[in-house]
Backbone as CSV, one residue per row, in Angstrom:
resi,resn,N_x,N_y,N_z,CA_x,CA_y,CA_z,C_x,C_y,C_z
1,MET,0.724,-1.158,0.107,0.037,0.029,0.071,0.810,1.198,0.075
2,GLY,2.119,1.071,0.303,3.062,2.267,0.390,3.545,2.685,-0.982
3,GLY,3.066,2.235,-2.122,3.690,2.348,-3.416,3.096,3.698,-3.942
4,SER,3.494,4.197,-5.091,2.968,5.361,-5.621,2.563,5.040,-7.127
5,PHE,1.685,5.890,-7.619,1.310,5.778,-9.061,2.383,6.002,-9.963
6,VAL,2.456,5.255,-11.013,3.490,5.531,-12.099,2.885,6.448,-13.154
7,MET,3.578,7.454,-13.364,2.995,8.461,-14.411,3.706,8.301,-15.705
8,LEU,2.891,8.163,-16.849,3.470,8.044,-18.108,4.034,9.409,-18.602
9,CYS,4.950,9.382,-19.442,5.497,10.747,-20.064,4.520,11.321,-20.749
10,VAL,4.318,12.643,-20.537,3.240,13.461,-21.234,3.419,13.652,-22.572
11,ARG,4.695,13.424,-23.132,4.982,13.724,-24.526,4.770,12.431,-25.418
12,CYS,5.415,11.296,-25.028,5.311,10.019,-25.913,4.196,9.094,-25.422
13,GLN,3.865,9.214,-24.117,2.813,8.460,-23.563,3.065,6.967,-23.723
14,VAL,4.308,6.606,-23.624,4.884,5.298,-23.621,5.583,4.652,-22.558
15,ALA,6.676,5.656,-22.103,7.565,5.270,-20.965,7.137,5.909,-19.752
16,ASP,7.779,5.624,-18.674,7.526,6.252,-17.312,8.213,7.611,-17.517
17,ALA,7.553,8.422,-16.665,8.147,9.850,-16.608,9.247,9.664,-15.496
18,GLN,10.253,10.588,-15.624,11.293,10.516,-14.561,10.706,11.127,-13.175
19,PRO,11.442,10.744,-12.160,11.195,11.374,-10.896,11.221,12.802,-10.911
20,SER,10.061,13.581,-10.282,10.030,14.970,-10.299,9.962,15.697,-11.800
21,SER,9.475,14.782,-12.628,9.276,15.234,-14.103,8.068,14.709,-14.679
22,VAL,7.688,15.235,-15.815,6.650,14.856,-16.574,6.884,14.233,-17.902
23,ARG,8.356,14.020,-18.076,8.671,13.444,-19.269,9.706,12.314,-18.959
24,CYS,9.797,11.316,-19.988,10.667,10.200,-19.680,12.081,10.626,-20.092
25,ALA,13.097,9.920,-19.692,14.474,10.266,-19.969,14.717,10.583,-21.355
26,LEU,14.127,9.727,-22.371,14.429,9.807,-23.730,13.771,11.214,-24.217
27,CYS,12.576,11.524,-23.877,11.898,12.813,-24.212,12.591,13.979,-23.703
28,ALA,13.120,13.881,-22.598,13.829,14.992,-21.865,15.221,15.242,-22.493
29,THR,15.849,14.161,-23.007,17.249,14.230,-23.554,17.058,14.598,-25.004
30,TYR,16.195,13.960,-25.668,16.135,13.959,-27.136,14.606,14.545,-27.525
31,PRO,14.201,15.797,-27.415,12.853,16.124,-27.648,12.330,15.780,-28.944
32,GLY,13.031,15.525,-29.956,12.600,15.197,-31.389,12.591,13.815,-31.579
33,HIS,12.798,13.080,-30.649,12.921,11.358,-31.052,11.523,11.039,-31.638
34,PRO,11.453,9.980,-32.503,10.330,9.594,-33.275,9.317,8.656,-32.694
35,ARG,9.475,8.447,-31.267,8.515,7.534,-30.622,7.268,8.155,-30.462
36,THR,6.208,7.464,-30.933,4.925,8.075,-30.622,3.858,7.012,-30.080
37,ALA,2.785,7.370,-29.633,1.748,6.519,-29.168,0.426,6.792,-29.902
38,ALA,-0.626,6.109,-29.540,-1.943,6.326,-30.243,-2.442,7.665,-29.993
39,GLY,-2.404,8.129,-28.741,-2.937,9.477,-28.376,-4.152,9.809,-29.100
40,ALA,-4.465,11.070,-29.239,-5.672,11.581,-29.815,-5.942,11.126,-31.302
41,ASN,-5.039,10.619,-32.077,-5.211,10.205,-33.406,-5.699,8.718,-33.661
42,GLY,-5.675,8.064,-32.518,-6.116,6.523,-32.737,-4.974,5.758,-32.753
43,ALA,-4.736,5.134,-33.843,-3.728,4.163,-34.122,-2.336,4.914,-34.128
44,PRO,-1.187,4.152,-33.555,0.114,4.790,-33.648,0.578,5.234,-34.909
45,ALA,1.376,6.221,-35.071,1.886,6.569,-36.279,2.995,5.558,-36.717
46,VAL,2.942,5.231,-37.870,3.938,4.096,-38.457,4.543,4.778,-39.703
47,LEU,5.901,4.727,-39.701,6.608,5.279,-40.839,6.481,4.358,-42.127
48,ARG,6.064,4.800,-43.128,5.851,4.065,-44.425,6.499,4.887,-45.641
49,SER,7.013,4.154,-46.537,7.640,4.906,-47.678,6.673,5.632,-48.611
50,PRO,6.955,6.928,-48.747,5.911,7.694,-49.641,6.543,7.794,-51.152
51,VAL,7.500,7.069,-51.360,8.198,7.276,-52.741,7.253,6.737,-53.905
52,ALA,6.723,5.541,-53.787,5.898,4.916,-54.770,4.694,5.688,-54.892
53,LEU,3.946,6.071,-53.969,2.791,6.973,-54.043,3.153,8.206,-54.530
54,GLY,4.239,8.796,-54.085,4.677,10.141,-54.613,4.809,10.207,-56.048
55,TRP,5.460,9.259,-56.613,5.808,9.121,-58.172,4.428,8.769,-58.695
56,ALA,3.653,7.999,-58.253,2.333,7.772,-58.865,1.420,9.008,-58.892
57,THR,1.362,9.640,-57.927,0.734,11.020,-57.809,1.290,12.015,-58.811
58,ALA,2.515,12.196,-58.812,3.168,13.188,-59.710,2.933,12.742,-61.204
59,GLY,2.887,11.373,-61.550,2.583,10.946,-62.892,1.396,11.223,-63.219
60,LEU,0.259,11.157,-62.335,-0.952,11.293,-62.668,-1.421,12.691,-62.916
61,PHE,-0.739,13.607,-62.072,-0.805,15.042,-62.162,-0.299,15.474,-63.491
62,ALA,0.858,14.993,-63.920,1.409,15.187,-65.220,0.438,14.911,-66.330
63,ALA,-0.247,13.613,-66.179,-1.156,13.294,-67.285,-2.394,14.313,-67.315
64,VAL,-2.849,14.699,-66.119,-3.978,15.563,-66.055,-3.450,16.977,-66.849
65,GLY,-2.192,17.397,-66.469,-1.733,18.733,-67.132,-1.733,18.439,-68.649
66,LEU,-1.312,17.382,-69.205,-1.020,17.124,-70.526,-2.466,17.026,-71.252
67,THR,-3.514,16.466,-70.473,-4.904,16.557,-71.137,-5.403,18.092,-71.205
68,ASP,-5.093,18.799,-70.209,-5.467,20.280,-70.140,-4.752,21.004,-71.251
69,LEU,-3.419,20.736,-71.434,-2.767,21.402,-72.500,-3.329,21.161,-73.941
70,VAL,-3.805,19.831,-74.179,-4.438,19.330,-75.446,-5.711,20.079,-75.423
71,SER,-6.521,20.130,-74.420,-7.876,20.816,-74.367,-7.639,22.243,-74.701
72,ALA,-6.669,22.792,-74.202,-6.407,24.233,-74.377,-6.182,24.557,-75.972
73,VAL,-5.373,23.757,-76.487,-5.060,23.938,-77.950,-6.298,23.794,-78.819
74,LEU,-7.107,22.646,-78.404,-8.259,22.467,-79.069,-9.384,23.521,-79.023
75,ASP,-9.497,24.056,-77.801,-10.442,25.047,-77.384,-10.135,26.424,-78.286
76,LEU,-8.795,26.651,-78.178,-8.346,27.923,-78.972,-8.712,27.695,-80.384
77,ARG,-8.420,26.484,-80.998,-8.744,26.358,-82.332,-10.292,26.451,-82.715
78,LEU,-11.109,25.904,-81.708,-12.590,25.863,-81.809,-13.019,27.321,-81.724
79,ALA,-12.559,28.057,-80.750,-12.888,29.452,-80.704,-12.768,30.429,-81.946
80,GLY,-11.512,30.018,-82.721,-11.150,30.628,-83.903,-12.209,30.339,-84.968
81,LEU,-12.516,28.931,-85.019,-13.600,28.407,-86.029,-15.065,28.961,-85.723
82,VAL,-15.342,28.937,-84.524,-16.718,29.684,-84.189,-16.658,31.162,-84.409
83,GLY,-15.664,31.893,-84.255,-15.492,33.202,-84.595,-15.670,33.379,-86.108
84,ARG,-15.050,32.606,-86.842,-15.221,32.632,-88.301,-16.651,32.450,-88.701
85,MET,-17.381,31.558,-88.066,-18.830,31.244,-88.485,-19.648,32.465,-87.957
86,ALA,-19.220,33.165,-86.832,-20.047,34.313,-86.507,-19.833,35.503,-87.490
87,ASP,-18.672,35.414,-88.135,-18.451,36.497,-89.379,-19.103,36.094,-90.607
88,GLY,-19.780,34.886,-90.761,-20.512,34.530,-91.990,-19.867,33.395,-92.648
89,ASP,-18.741,32.781,-92.217,-17.886,31.867,-92.892,-18.428,30.503,-92.458
90,TRP,-19.556,29.956,-92.949,-20.158,28.736,-92.372,-19.416,27.472,-92.889
91,ALA,-18.495,27.753,-93.829,-17.752,26.536,-94.213,-16.769,26.125,-93.044
92,ALA,-16.641,26.970,-92.014,-15.733,26.465,-90.790,-16.553,25.500,-89.860
93,GLY,-17.789,25.570,-90.136,-18.645,24.786,-89.240,-18.308,23.352,-89.343
94,GLU,-17.959,22.696,-90.313,-17.369,21.360,-90.587,-16.251,21.099,-89.733
95,TRP,-15.265,22.018,-89.836,-14.004,21.726,-89.146,-14.253,22.084,-87.655
96,ALA,-15.207,22.929,-87.368,-15.558,23.109,-85.898,-16.089,21.911,-85.199
97,GLY,-16.971,21.200,-86.023,-17.523,19.857,-85.572,-16.336,18.858,-85.329
98,ARG,-15.552,18.719,-86.242,-14.365,17.770,-85.965,-13.544,18.079,-84.665
99,VAL,-13.273,19.400,-84.655,-12.552,19.755,-83.411,-13.174,19.594,-82.193
100,GLU,-14.440,19.802,-82.296,-15.294,19.591,-80.962,-15.269,18.115,-80.645
101,GLN,-15.413,17.198,-81.686,-15.366,15.913,-81.325,-14.021,15.478,-80.571
102,LEU,-12.894,15.941,-81.247,-11.664,15.713,-80.587,-11.680,16.236,-79.094
103,SER,-12.136,17.372,-78.851,-12.264,18.029,-77.565,-13.204,17.060,-76.537
104,VAL,-14.305,16.491,-77.034,-15.123,15.606,-76.287,-14.158,14.399,-75.898
105,TRP,-13.438,13.803,-76.852,-12.639,12.695,-76.487,-11.509,12.946,-75.489
106,THR,-10.976,14.146,-75.577,-10.001,14.563,-74.600,-10.609,14.923,-73.301
107,GLY,-11.846,15.302,-73.264,-12.663,15.461,-71.976,-12.877,14.224,-71.397
108,HIS,-13.332,13.086,-72.039,-13.404,11.687,-71.611,-12.228,11.336,-70.949
109,LEU,-11.104,11.435,-71.617,-9.676,11.039,-71.003,-9.499,11.818,-69.770
110,TRP,-9.737,13.009,-69.565,-9.388,13.987,-68.580,-10.397,13.268,-67.423
111,SER,-11.585,12.995,-67.614,-12.508,12.643,-66.696,-12.052,11.222,-65.924
112,LEU,-11.248,10.503,-66.730,-10.766,9.333,-66.010,-9.458,9.616,-65.361
113,VAL,-8.577,10.357,-65.768,-7.281,10.599,-65.235,-7.480,11.538,-63.952
114,TYR,-8.236,12.419,-63.966,-8.342,13.418,-62.928,-8.916,12.861,-61.581
115,PRO,-10.037,12.076,-61.695,-10.318,11.448,-60.438,-9.341,10.409,-59.747
116,ALA,-8.657,9.831,-60.684,-7.587,8.863,-60.323,-6.588,9.592,-59.631
117,SER,-6.337,10.684,-60.161,-5.076,11.628,-59.487,-5.482,12.186,-58.165
118,ILE,-6.882,12.335,-57.940,-7.297,12.721,-56.649,-7.179,11.777,-55.541
119,VAL,-7.754,10.607,-55.978,-7.714,9.432,-55.036,-6.266,9.157,-54.577
120,VAL,-5.279,8.885,-55.541,-4.002,8.726,-55.249,-3.325,9.658,-54.496
121,PHE,-3.573,11.085,-54.837,-3.083,12.136,-54.014,-3.328,12.053,-52.678
122,LEU,-4.778,11.843,-52.227,-5.113,11.822,-50.955,-4.606,10.690,-50.161
123,VAL,-4.336,9.511,-50.708,-3.690,8.463,-50.146,-2.156,8.948,-49.736
124,TRP,-1.617,9.422,-50.774,-0.158,10.062,-50.541,-0.202,11.167,-49.434
125,PHE,-1.035,12.019,-49.653,-1.125,13.174,-48.658,-1.336,12.554,-47.213
126,ARG,-2.153,11.733,-47.019,-2.431,11.262,-45.700,-1.194,10.359,-45.128
127,ARG,-0.547,9.636,-46.036,0.629,8.972,-45.659,1.760,9.953,-45.216
128,GLY,1.880,10.887,-46.021,2.857,11.982,-45.700,2.575,12.635,-44.247
129,ARG,1.402,12.781,-43.962,0.852,13.361,-42.629,1.328,12.474,-41.593
130,VAL,0.963,11.102,-41.733,1.261,10.236,-40.653,2.842,10.139,-40.476
131,ASN,3.593,9.989,-41.647,5.024,9.997,-41.375,5.375,11.193,-40.663
132,ALA,4.904,12.535,-40.872,5.351,13.486,-40.359,5.229,13.587,-38.807
133,GLU,4.033,12.767,-38.353,3.797,12.520,-36.932,4.905,11.707,-36.207
134,VAL,5.511,10.847,-37.044,6.760,10.037,-36.518,7.821,10.967,-36.203
135,PHE,8.047,11.859,-37.315,9.234,12.591,-37.109,8.983,13.780,-35.980
136,ASP,7.625,14.289,-35.988,7.418,15.318,-35.033,6.057,15.206,-34.511
137,PRO,5.935,14.293,-33.421,4.396,14.094,-32.920,3.709,15.192,-32.605
138,HIS,4.427,16.210,-32.092,3.621,17.460,-31.454,3.853,18.636,-32.313
139,GLY,4.087,18.414,-33.464,4.139,19.618,-34.374,2.981,19.942,-35.285
140,HIS,1.847,19.350,-34.997,0.761,19.462,-35.881,-0.373,20.092,-35.129
141,THR,-1.090,20.957,-35.848,-2.256,21.778,-35.414,-3.673,20.951,-35.653
142,LEU,-3.507,20.128,-36.455,-4.745,19.398,-36.873,-4.456,17.875,-36.723
143,ARG,-5.605,17.012,-36.386,-5.397,15.662,-36.313,-5.204,15.062,-37.807
144,ARG,-4.763,13.909,-37.944,-4.354,13.315,-39.181,-5.566,13.123,-39.975
145,GLY,-6.714,12.919,-39.525,-7.836,12.835,-40.266,-8.149,14.060,-41.072
146,TRP,-7.851,15.087,-40.869,-7.957,16.374,-41.680,-7.132,16.256,-42.939
147,ALA,-6.290,15.519,-43.091,-5.455,15.199,-44.273,-6.479,14.832,-45.430
148,VAL,-7.550,14.108,-45.105,-8.356,13.781,-46.115,-9.725,14.600,-46.064
149,GLY,-10.177,14.612,-44.708,-11.404,15.368,-44.442,-11.399,16.678,-44.687
150,GLY,-10.234,17.392,-44.641,-10.208,18.815,-44.766,-10.540,19.255,-46.224
151,TRP,-10.430,18.486,-47.144,-10.606,18.664,-48.465,-12.110,18.744,-48.843
152,PHE,-12.969,18.280,-47.985,-14.432,18.007,-48.303,-15.192,18.938,-47.485
153,VAL,-14.647,19.900,-46.772,-15.425,20.924,-45.834,-15.535,22.207,-46.742
154,PRO,-16.732,22.573,-47.058,-16.925,23.742,-47.863,-16.284,24.877,-47.216
155,PHE,-15.728,25.872,-48.025,-15.059,27.037,-47.541,-13.887,26.713,-46.673
156,ALA,-13.895,25.861,-45.830,-12.816,25.530,-44.917,-11.617,24.910,-45.669
157,ASN,-12.023,24.355,-46.771,-10.994,23.459,-47.682,-10.311,24.395,-48.288
158,LEU,-10.367,25.737,-48.224,-9.464,26.714,-48.768,-8.223,26.987,-47.959
159,TRP,-8.194,26.469,-46.717,-7.094,26.598,-45.801,-6.762,25.387,-45.023
160,LEU,-7.668,24.535,-44.588,-7.320,23.357,-43.841,-6.287,22.438,-44.398
161,PRO,-6.423,22.072,-45.712,-5.357,21.256,-46.211,-3.870,21.931,-46.375
162,ARG,-3.983,23.189,-46.565,-2.651,23.889,-46.535,-2.158,23.691,-45.177
163,ARG,-2.863,23.880,-44.131,-2.401,23.848,-42.769,-1.655,22.569,-42.465
164,VAL,-2.353,21.373,-43.000,-1.868,20.044,-42.842,-0.591,19.973,-43.712
165,ALA,-0.504,20.615,-44.785,0.697,20.468,-45.614,1.817,21.224,-45.184
166,VAL,1.531,22.339,-44.374,2.682,23.156,-43.742,3.225,22.379,-42.659
167,ASP,2.394,21.638,-41.804,2.858,21.020,-40.558,3.636,19.859,-41.041
168,THR,3.115,19.187,-42.076,4.062,17.989,-42.677,5.194,18.522,-43.259
169,TRP,5.271,19.559,-44.036,6.565,19.959,-44.647,7.644,20.356,-43.470
170,ARG,7.223,20.904,-42.459,8.126,21.527,-41.451,8.462,20.324,-40.452
171,ALA,7.688,19.294,-40.352,8.143,18.198,-39.515,9.157,17.388,-40.201
172,CYS,9.317,17.388,-41.407,10.260,16.655,-42.132,11.582,17.265,-42.342
173,ALA,11.766,18.513,-41.870,12.900,19.113,-42.016,14.074,18.714,-41.186
174,SER,15.146,18.611,-41.619,16.397,18.099,-40.940,16.937,19.478,-40.152
175,PRO,17.762,19.375,-39.273,18.153,20.443,-38.487,18.917,21.504,-39.371
176,ALA,19.651,21.010,-40.274,20.407,21.951,-41.121,19.455,22.478,-42.462
177,ASP,18.235,22.156,-42.415,17.424,22.574,-43.665,16.893,23.970,-43.298
178,ARG,17.142,25.038,-44.085,16.498,26.175,-43.941,15.807,26.609,-44.958
179,ARG,15.226,25.646,-45.770,14.431,26.156,-46.886,12.954,26.459,-46.318
180,GLY,12.322,27.500,-46.947,11.073,27.924,-46.481,10.075,27.049,-47.260
181,THR,8.751,27.539,-47.172,7.703,26.896,-47.641,7.128,27.473,-48.951
182,TRP,7.949,28.143,-49.703,7.568,29.069,-50.885,6.966,28.112,-51.886
183,LEU,7.506,26.938,-52.151,6.924,25.890,-53.174,5.629,25.600,-52.656
184,LEU,5.327,25.222,-51.460,4.035,24.839,-50.894,3.092,25.793,-51.106
185,ASN,3.532,27.219,-50.874,2.664,28.301,-50.853,2.261,28.544,-52.427
186,LEU,3.292,28.350,-53.304,2.920,28.553,-54.696,2.013,27.540,-55.197
187,TRP,2.181,26.293,-54.742,1.170,25.219,-55.062,-0.227,25.468,-54.557
188,TRP,-0.207,25.966,-53.370,-1.616,26.259,-52.778,-2.285,27.492,-53.669
189,VAL,-1.474,28.649,-53.645,-2.183,29.565,-54.374,-2.592,29.289,-55.819
190,THR,-1.905,28.537,-56.549,-2.331,28.250,-57.892,-3.389,27.381,-57.795
191,PHE,-3.464,26.469,-56.874,-4.632,25.523,-56.727,-5.893,26.229,-56.436
192,VAL,-5.909,27.233,-55.480,-7.167,28.071,-55.372,-7.427,28.903,-56.496
193,VAL,-6.544,29.567,-57.126,-6.845,30.393,-58.319,-7.311,29.435,-59.425
194,ASP,-6.787,28.232,-59.639,-7.173,27.409,-60.706,-8.510,27.083,-60.454
195,THR,-8.952,26.696,-59.332,-10.288,26.362,-59.071,-11.327,27.459,-59.374
196,VAL,-10.959,28.652,-58.941,-11.889,29.885,-59.143,-12.001,30.183,-60.669
197,VAL,-10.797,30.236,-61.336,-10.841,30.474,-62.765,-11.553,29.434,-63.629
198,SER,-11.173,28.219,-63.371,-11.872,27.257,-64.159,-13.437,27.119,-63.997
199,ASN,-13.945,27.317,-62.730,-15.328,27.358,-62.496,-15.908,28.570,-63.172
200,GLY,-15.297,29.618,-63.105,-15.859,30.954,-63.800,-15.780,30.702,-65.186
201,ALA,-14.830,30.254,-65.938,-14.876,29.915,-67.423,-15.828,29.098,-67.739
202,SER,-16.141,27.955,-66.976,-17.108,26.953,-67.411,-18.622,27.646,-67.243
203,ARG,-18.796,28.439,-66.408,-19.912,29.148,-66.229,-20.456,30.073,-67.462
204,ILE,-19.312,30.744,-67.911,-19.382,31.680,-69.077,-19.733,30.936,-70.266
205,LEU,-19.078,29.671,-70.436,-19.268,28.899,-71.593,-20.667,28.464,-71.647
206,ARG,-21.319,28.007,-70.271,-22.533,27.447,-70.375,-23.675,28.604,-70.655
207,ARG,-23.333,29.834,-70.264,-24.248,30.851,-70.444,-24.156,31.496,-71.894
208,ALA,-23.224,31.183,-72.629,-22.995,31.913,-73.929,-24.182,31.264,-74.985
209,GLY,-24.681,32.310,-75.529,-25.843,32.032,-76.566,-25.493,32.251,-78.015
210,GLU,-24.849,33.439,-78.301,-24.548,33.831,-79.692,-23.186,33.213,-80.058
211,LEU,-22.889,33.264,-81.359,-21.664,32.553,-81.969,-20.467,33.378,-81.229
212,ASP,-20.586,34.667,-81.352,-19.429,35.487,-80.823,-19.235,35.281,-79.359
213,GLU,-20.421,35.144,-78.675,-20.225,34.836,-77.183,-19.493,33.548,-76.917
214,ILE,-19.916,32.570,-77.682,-19.397,31.090,-77.615,-17.901,31.137,-77.883
215,ALA,-17.545,31.938,-79.095,-16.047,31.942,-79.373,-15.409,32.568,-78.316
216,ARG,-15.783,33.638,-77.640,-15.120,34.316,-76.515,-15.104,33.416,-75.432
217,ALA,-16.267,32.687,-75.032,-16.223,31.790,-74.036,-15.193,30.668,-74.180
218,TYR,-15.023,30.164,-75.308,-13.957,29.108,-75.602,-12.496,29.605,-75.305
219,ARG,-12.355,30.853,-75.633,-11.026,31.476,-75.294,-10.804,31.564,-73.826
220,TYR,-11.698,31.948,-73.094,-11.745,31.976,-71.766,-11.376,30.636,-71.015
221,VAL,-12.090,29.634,-71.553,-11.845,28.250,-71.070,-10.451,27.796,-71.396
222,ALA,-9.899,28.167,-72.668,-8.501,27.763,-73.016,-7.733,28.487,-72.224
223,TYR,-7.822,29.627,-71.805,-6.812,30.392,-70.978,-6.788,29.754,-69.488
224,SER,-8.132,29.242,-69.083,-8.125,28.783,-67.750,-7.461,27.333,-67.883
225,GLU,-7.413,26.522,-68.980,-6.772,25.370,-68.998,-5.277,25.417,-69.073
226,VAL,-4.713,26.597,-69.820,-3.343,26.825,-69.724,-2.889,27.122,-68.125
227,PHE,-3.756,27.876,-67.446,-3.321,28.005,-66.045,-3.324,26.576,-65.401
228,SER,-4.277,25.746,-65.643,-4.329,24.452,-64.970,-3.014,23.689,-65.306
229,VAL,-2.533,23.908,-66.523,-1.258,23.233,-66.917,-0.083,23.750,-65.974
230,VAL,-0.058,25.098,-65.713,0.869,25.845,-64.882,0.755,25.170,-63.535
231,HIS,-0.511,24.991,-62.939,-0.718,24.455,-61.631,-0.343,22.990,-61.600
232,ALA,-0.532,22.245,-62.612,-0.165,20.920,-62.583,1.205,20.642,-62.581
233,VAL,1.963,21.589,-63.234,3.462,21.563,-63.163,4.005,21.737,-61.817
234,ILE,3.377,22.925,-61.189,3.777,23.083,-59.747,3.392,22.122,-58.726
235,ALA,2.253,21.420,-59.105,1.830,20.352,-58.154,2.725,19.078,-58.217
236,VAL,3.169,18.787,-59.417,4.213,17.777,-59.655,5.445,18.071,-58.781
237,LEU,5.936,19.371,-58.866,7.327,19.872,-58.247,7.068,19.737,-56.776
238,PHE,5.795,20.136,-56.246,5.575,20.072,-54.828,5.461,18.608,-54.272
239,VAL,4.793,17.651,-54.895,4.607,16.363,-54.632,6.007,15.662,-54.433
240,LEU,6.860,15.821,-55.580,8.070,15.272,-55.587,9.121,15.752,-54.587
241,ALA,8.962,17.195,-54.329,9.888,17.768,-53.332,9.499,17.196,-51.914
242,LEU,8.080,17.062,-51.522,7.929,16.629,-50.213,8.067,15.143,-50.136
243,THR,8.020,14.408,-51.230,8.339,12.920,-51.180,9.764,12.727,-50.861
244,ARG,10.719,13.560,-51.547,12.134,13.462,-51.475,12.440,13.833,-49.980
245,ARG,11.892,14.883,-49.497,12.021,15.515,-48.094,11.899,14.338,-47.082
246,GLN,10.723,13.695,-47.141,10.358,12.604,-46.332,11.295,11.408,-46.388
247,ASP,11.478,11.111,-47.633,12.524,9.925,-47.769,13.893,10.288,-47.267
248,ALA,14.467,11.520,-47.386,15.652,11.792,-46.881,15.695,11.910,-45.351
249,ARG,14.585,12.400,-44.793,14.435,12.359,-43.383,14.419,11.011,-42.773
250,ALA,13.781,10.207,-43.422,13.573,8.784,-42.906,14.981,8.115,-42.882
251,HIS,15.841,8.565,-43.868,17.184,7.765,-43.913,18.273,8.486,-43.212
252,GLN,17.868,9.592,-42.458,18.895,10.254,-41.673,19.053,9.447,-40.317
253,PRO,20.262,9.567,-39.856,20.267,8.905,-38.321,19.615,9.611,-37.272
254,TRP,19.018,8.804,-36.403,18.181,9.537,-35.412,18.826,9.507,-34.004
255,PRO,18.885,10.387,-33.161,18.823,11.799,-33.652,20.195,12.170,-34.404
256,PRO,20.048,13.360,-35.052,21.306,13.870,-35.670,22.326,14.351,-34.707
257,ALA,23.634,13.812,-35.014,24.657,14.398,-34.206,24.437,14.225,-32.664
258,ALA,24.011,13.134,-32.431,23.696,12.766,-30.871,25.014,12.693,-30.151
259,PRO,25.122,13.292,-29.001,26.097,13.370,-28.226,26.650,11.933,-27.782
260,GLY,25.900,11.089,-27.777,26.089,9.620,-27.183,24.975,8.643,-27.445
261,PRO,24.902,7.483,-27.059,23.944,6.563,-27.265,22.696,7.114,-26.584
262,LEU,21.511,6.804,-27.063,20.227,7.044,-26.380,20.086,6.421,-25.106
263,PRO,19.731,6.910,-24.154,19.396,6.242,-22.770,18.264,5.296,-22.841
264,GLU,18.548,4.146,-22.365,17.589,3.189,-22.410,16.450,3.533,-21.402
265,VAL,15.241,3.375,-21.865,14.034,3.746,-21.139,13.225,2.383,-20.902
266,PRO,12.856,1.951,-19.794,12.004,0.882,-19.694,10.631,0.918,-20.228
267,ASP,10.111,-0.194,-20.507,8.706,-0.274,-21.216,7.872,0.248,-20.042
268,ALA,6.868,0.982,-20.552,5.790,1.434,-19.552,5.026,0.239,-18.811
269,PRO,4.688,0.299,-17.639,3.842,-0.631,-16.940,2.587,-0.768,-17.334
270,ALA,1.687,-1.777,-17.062,0.344,-1.872,-17.327,-0.292,-0.722,-16.598
271,PRO,-1.454,-0.156,-17.236,-2.208,0.841,-16.674,-2.616,0.444,-15.271
272,GLY,-2.553,1.375,-14.342,-3.030,1.240,-12.923,-2.008,0.618,-12.017
273,LYS,-0.855,0.263,-12.634,0.192,-0.507,-11.705,0.735,0.567,-10.675
274,VAL,0.931,0.072,-9.512,1.445,0.980,-8.477,2.662,0.366,-7.864
């Protein structure tokens, strides 16, 4: 009856806290060590390679950008032909029909590649968030579920995924890494602008009635698709950069430049042990 309760470390929730402390010896000596527990996120964070998913995501984003580029060329051509029809050159109508058919087939291809890129990206994005929790368990302002759920919350999806991305990016930084988040910010800005511009151009096209209005609307759509290509290129660069960042972080010795061997910390006792 004379025993005392054993307190778990408030940081890792795995090992016993030191006497007169709220942290275990490992957390007190090496605050950045990768040991984690289930905590508020549910299952423990497990480090998994993001390389295959990263390359798959980048490849699908590149395919989306390529279809956007082809669509932009076709829509510009279609805008010119419709413009000629508006000026009375009805012979251009036959060519306009052929170009429109090619545009439809390109749209079908885009409708296959784009959803696939979204699914693979979300899997990669969540894996990166979980990996980042291994590197820095307490450097996140949002739970790991927001890595996927944040994209589906109206209006809040304009900043929640970026917050997850920033925390993930920073958690993977090595002590000698002084690079900022400019690429991440560029990716996010182009994503938001691309979403707004694409939706706006599509609405203009749907509302166009006269031939000159349709020709002008096709130009707007083509310009928005060109911007989508720019965004796709930046998205590929961002995905590959974060993938390389995590892969390099995972292969670094832990902790960097440690002054000596890590102190051994006994396993935590069963809950309620006195």
